[in-house]
BAFI-3210 file (N, C-alpha, C; in Angstrom, 3 decimals, decimal comma, padded with zeros to 6 digits):
// residues 131
n [1|2|3|4|5|6|7|8|9|10|11|12|13|14|15|16|17|18|19|20|21|22|23|24|25|26|27|28|29|30|31|32|33|34|35|36|37|38|39|40|41|42|43|44|45|46|47|48|49|50|51|52|53|54|55|56|57|58|59|60|61|62|63|64|65|66|67|68|69|70|71|72|73|74|75|76|77|78|79|80|81|82|83|84|85|86|87|88|89|90|91|92|93|94|95|96|97|98|99|100|101|102|103|104|105|106|107|108|109|110|111|112|113|114|115|116|117|118|119|120|121|122|123|124|125|126|127|128|129|130|131]
n.u [348,355|345,760|342,728|339,479|337,328|334,690|331,630|328,777|327,303|325,157|323,000|319,476|315,610|314,165|312,642|313,373|315,998|319,458|322,140|324,845|328,431|331,091|334,211|336,576|340,034|343,077|343,557|343,193|341,652|337,735|337,205|336,299|334,703|331,866|331,432|329,306|328,838|328,604|328,088|326,635|326,523|328,058|327,005|327,952|330,073|327,509|326,685|325,194|325,139|325,838|327,943|328,555|330,966|329,635|326,744|324,143|325,035|324,300|323,756|321,941|321,454|319,098|317,263|317,977|316,339|313,930|314,134|317,039|319,412|321,571|324,255|326,816|328,820|331,110|332,783|333,431|334,597|332,798|331,050|327,236|324,890|321,843|319,875|316,487|313,602|314,327|316,156|315,685|317,522|318,820|321,101|324,191|327,882|329,113|330,735|333,002|334,268|336,322|336,906|339,274|338,122|339,371|337,999|335,304|333,995|333,274|331,669|329,422|327,760|326,568|328,271|329,431|328,401|329,852|331,911|335,226|335,159|336,299|338,969|340,112|339,748|337,694|337,507|334,837|331,537|329,239|326,194|322,765|319,835|317,396|314,079]
n.v [211,254|212,420|212,754|214,130|212,684|214,381|213,805|213,046|215,677|217,366|218,118|218,665|218,803|220,841|219,545|217,425|214,697|214,018|212,460|212,648|211,813|211,438|210,617|209,056|209,232|207,933|208,356|207,212|205,341|204,884|207,016|209,846|213,200|214,002|217,018|217,972|220,963|224,119|226,476|229,379|230,797|234,397|234,680|233,193|230,855|227,826|225,887|222,461|219,485|216,861|214,371|212,518|210,073|208,494|206,689|208,118|211,048|213,131|215,940|218,881|221,349|223,792|224,566|221,799|219,761|217,547|217,019|216,198|214,108|212,508|210,471|206,742|204,711|203,181|200,722|201,383|203,662|206,284|208,698|209,602|212,494|212,343|213,868|215,163|216,460|218,774|222,004|225,708|227,220|225,679|225,354|224,957|224,868|222,093|221,057|218,869|217,598|217,537|215,931|214,877|212,811|212,056|211,429|209,290|208,601|209,936|212,461|214,376|216,377|217,692|217,040|219,832|222,349|224,379|225,709|226,559|224,264|222,066|220,291|218,947|219,361|218,358|218,841|220,424|219,513|220,738|220,907|221,249|222,897|223,779|225,424]
n.w [230,920|231,052|229,029|227,391|225,397|224,011|222,121|219,266|219,079|216,448|213,736|215,221|214,612|216,396|219,725|218,980|219,682|221,067|222,002|223,842|224,209|226,576|226,676|228,468|229,438|230,855|233,916|236,513|238,183|238,908|240,395|239,891|238,593|236,250|234,801|232,565|230,113|228,411|225,524|224,051|221,441|222,481|224,677|228,426|229,524|230,666|233,246|232,823|233,656|235,820|236,745|239,404|240,957|243,056|242,526|243,602|242,773|240,945|239,196|238,311|235,623|236,118|233,384|232,264|233,773|233,542|231,215|229,964|231,063|233,099|232,513|233,429|232,097|233,657|233,113|230,702|230,820|230,570|229,920|229,387|228,126|228,088|225,780|225,782|223,898|222,907|222,434|220,900|222,144|223,274|221,579|221,000|221,970|223,441|226,151|227,770|231,652|233,959|236,961|239,521|242,481|245,387|247,399|247,836|249,372|251,567|250,358|250,549|249,120|246,328|243,116|241,178|239,253|238,123|236,287|237,073|239,241|238,093|236,592|234,164|230,725|227,829|224,107|222,688|221,513|218,693|218,951|217,352|217,424|215,547|214,140]
ca.u [347,987|344,460|341,877|338,406|336,106|332,964|330,864|327,219|326,598|324,986|322,033|318,367|314,753|312,759|311,532|313,978|316,676|320,267|322,921|326,229|329,401|332,208|335,025|337,711|341,254|344,375|342,419|343,352|340,716|336,320|336,740|336,249|333,506|332,415|329,916|328,398|328,800|327,698|328,525|326,203|327,633|327,880|327,059|329,021|329,555|326,667|327,036|324,064|324,966|326,911|328,117|329,724|331,673|328,957|325,339|323,335|325,520|324,213|322,982|321,503|320,750|317,277|317,216|318,518|315,378|312,744|314,917|318,240|319,966|323,011|324,240|327,968|329,817|332,614|333,789|334,285|335,387|332,193|329,789|326,355|324,145|320,902|319,156|315,482|312,930|315,516|315,237|316,460|318,432|319,927|322,412|325,577|329,179|329,168|332,101|333,116|335,254|336,819|337,311|339,156|336,911|339,741|337,710|334,435|333,053|333,134|330,852|327,988|326,985|325,841|328,610|329,449|327,762|330,360|333,691|336,382|335,552|337,024|340,441|340,217|338,613|337,391|337,050|333,548|330,795|328,684|324,669|322,308|318,880|316,762|312,839]
ca.v [212,494|212,497|213,511|213,890|213,506|214,658|213,756|213,189|216,644|217,415|219,101|218,306|219,666|221,296|218,263|215,421|214,397|213,600|211,793|213,495|211,046|212,457|209,669|209,859|208,294|208,167|208,097|205,099|204,829|205,257|208,199|210,998|213,262|214,111|217,550|218,681|222,916|224,958|227,649|229,547|232,260|235,384|233,858|232,991|229,165|227,214|223,690|221,469|218,402|216,586|212,706|211,540|208,593|207,402|206,638|209,086|211,452|213,873|217,561|219,373|222,719|224,351|224,001|220,960|219,322|216,875|217,172|215,956|212,794|211,857|207,996|206,955|203,445|203,409|199,941|201,858|205,342|206,800|209,073|209,901|213,326|212,635|215,526|214,952|217,468|219,899|223,374|226,344|227,811|224,318|225,709|225,445|224,347|221,570|220,654|218,217|218,459|216,163|216,717|214,067|212,554|211,592|210,262|209,517|208,023|211,189|213,499|214,933|216,998|217,020|217,666|221,354|222,816|225,218|225,619|226,556|222,739|221,042|220,241|218,991|219,526|218,145|219,809|221,285|219,337|222,015|220,703|222,858|222,761|223,806|225,049]
ca.w [230,603|231,665|228,363|227,473|223,961|223,993|220,422|219,568|218,612|215,406|213,747|215,025|214,812|218,265|220,485|218,723|220,756|220,687|222,893|223,939|225,023|227,058|226,951|229,578|229,667|231,017|234,759|236,690|238,033|238,782|241,311|239,393|238,105|234,940|233,683|230,652|230,029|227,102|225,371|222,819|220,827|222,714|225,679|229,045|229,349|231,570|233,494|232,672|234,528|236,050|237,656|240,702|241,015|242,830|241,348|243,517|242,671|240,035|239,812|236,898|235,800|235,489|232,240|231,815|234,674|233,336|229,432|229,793|231,572|232,771|232,819|233,294|232,049|234,314|232,089|228,886|230,766|228,996|230,500|228,409|228,391|226,985|225,747|225,044|223,765|222,472|222,022|220,151|223,020|223,627|220,612|221,387|222,120|224,456|226,745|229,234|231,413|234,722|238,542|240,485|243,599|245,601|248,653|247,079|250,159|252,249|249,642|251,010|248,383|244,558|242,045|240,928|237,780|238,092|236,104|237,875|239,838|237,046|236,209|233,135|229,894|226,726|222,739|222,188|220,574|218,273|218,839|216,904|217,596|214,695|214,752]
c.u [346,570|343,383|340,415|337,762|335,525|333,157|329,899|326,725|326,055|323,533|320,504|317,057|314,640|311,998|312,079|315,377|318,134|321,354|324,959|327,148|330,768|333,183|336,321|339,240|342,470|344,231|342,998|342,523|338,708|336,170|337,186|334,903|333,226|330,629|329,893|328,175|328,499|328,251|328,406|326,944|327,213|327,575|327,746|328,665|328,950|327,416|325,542|323,630|326,274|326,847|329,015|329,989|330,513|327,277|324,697|323,776|325,388|323,606|322,619|321,344|319,039|316,812|317,428|316,705|314,526|313,176|315,971|318,569|321,003|323,740|325,789|328,495|331,127|333,875|333,868|334,135|334,158|330,991|328,563|325,883|322,883|319,924|317,102|314,728|314,031|314,890|315,720|317,270|319,511|321,227|323,107|326,897|329,355|330,259|331,813|333,870|335,568|337,177|337,672|338,452|338,188|339,613|335,978|333,317|332,516|332,137|330,309|327,386|327,358|327,874|328,714|329,142|328,902|332,337|334,867|336,388|336,237|338,356|341,128|338,943|338,194|337,504|335,777|333,452|329,297|327,314|323,959|320,920|318,052|314,980|312,316]
c.v [211,953|214,048|213,019|213,825|213,397|214,298|213,066|214,436|216,456|218,976|218,865|219,244|219,787|219,839|217,137|215,675|214,162|213,303|212,408|212,139|211,529|210,325|209,896|208,596|208,576|208,765|206,825|204,909|205,655|206,724|209,940|211,590|214,617|215,324|218,361|220,322|223,362|226,543|227,935|230,494|233,678|235,904|233,417|231,252|229,173|225,687|223,769|220,796|218,282|215,251|212,495|210,570|208,116|208,067|207,601|210,183|212,517|215,245|217,857|220,866|223,417|223,765|222,439|220,050|219,013|216,941|216,356|215,236|212,219|210,891|208,102|205,393|203,846|201,969|200,354|204,031|206,133|207,312|209,767|210,579|212,785|213,760|215,340|216,395|218,793|221,266|224,931|227,115|226,626|224,184|226,071|224,600|223,453|221,001|219,717|218,205|217,420|216,404|215,136|213,973|211,873|210,405|210,108|209,204|208,633|212,225|213,521|215,460|216,961|217,620|218,904|221,475|223,791|225,260|225,321|225,217|222,187|221,240|220,263|218,829|218,841|219,545|219,581|219,460|220,057|221,085|222,529|222,511|223,589|223,793|224,862]
c.w [230,539|230,163|227,554|225,577|224,120|222,125|220,957|219,417|217,018|215,136|213,859|215,164|216,322|217,913|219,755|220,095|220,089|222,501|222,724|224,488|225,587|227,283|227,289|229,252|230,008|233,121|235,073|237,704|238,431|239,447|240,714|239,294|237,610|234,692|232,987|230,994|228,492|226,693|224,535|222,679|221,821|223,724|227,078|228,974|231,069|231,576|233,034|233,149|234,747|236,702|238,600|239,939|241,757|242,504|241,953|243,238|241,314|240,013|237,789|236,579|235,242|234,968|231,856|232,916|233,303|231,412|228,964|231,339|231,112|233,148|232,939|233,202|232,485|233,259|230,745|229,216|230,450|230,496|229,389|228,868|227,014|226,691|225,123|225,288|223,112|221,973|221,670|221,010|223,495|222,599|221,789|222,021|223,647|224,957|227,586|229,856|232,988|235,690|239,171|242,318|244,713|247,078|248,401|248,538|251,162|251,965|250,100|250,156|246,883|244,056|241,406|239,393|237,644|237,261|236,647|238,577|239,523|236,523|234,823|232,073|228,408|225,787|223,008|220,886|220,171|218,100|218,593|216,769|216,605|214,549|214,106]
res [e|v|q|l|q|a|s|g|g|g|l|v|q|a|g|g|s|l|r|l|s|c|a|a|s|g|f|t|s|d|d|y|a|i|g|w|f|r|q|a|p|g|k|e|r|e|g|v|s|c|i|g|s|r|a|w|n|t|n|n|a|d|s|a|k|g|r|f|t|i|s|r|d|n|a|k|n|t|v|y|l|q|m|n|n|l|k|g|e|d|t|a|v|y|f|c|a|l|v|d|e|p|q|p|s|v|i|v|s|r|c|s|l|f|g|f|s|y|d|y|w|g|q|g|t|q|v|t|v|s|s]
***
């Protein structure tokens, strides 16, 4: 059974940083993509950043570019989202999700920031940015 555990959220002042972690278990290879999504109260879920099984394959929403960096440590089956220069509008519950990449060598497009592309979801971690 594939399970995802998101952690690292918290309360931080505007301009501060947080690093979110998404630990995956129950997957037998490294051929998967992980996406980070967030949902603020009263708003729809939005894709923030994702990373595929190949190092070149990352994708970031405009809101994340220049501030958020996604990375993965396959030895630990963990994906990280380093968030710098946080703003009030980054306040949300952050979720990570996973999708299998059965043939990563033939993938030519970047990983998806659409939630419907992902099959497995973890619980959320709250990020609150105070001004």
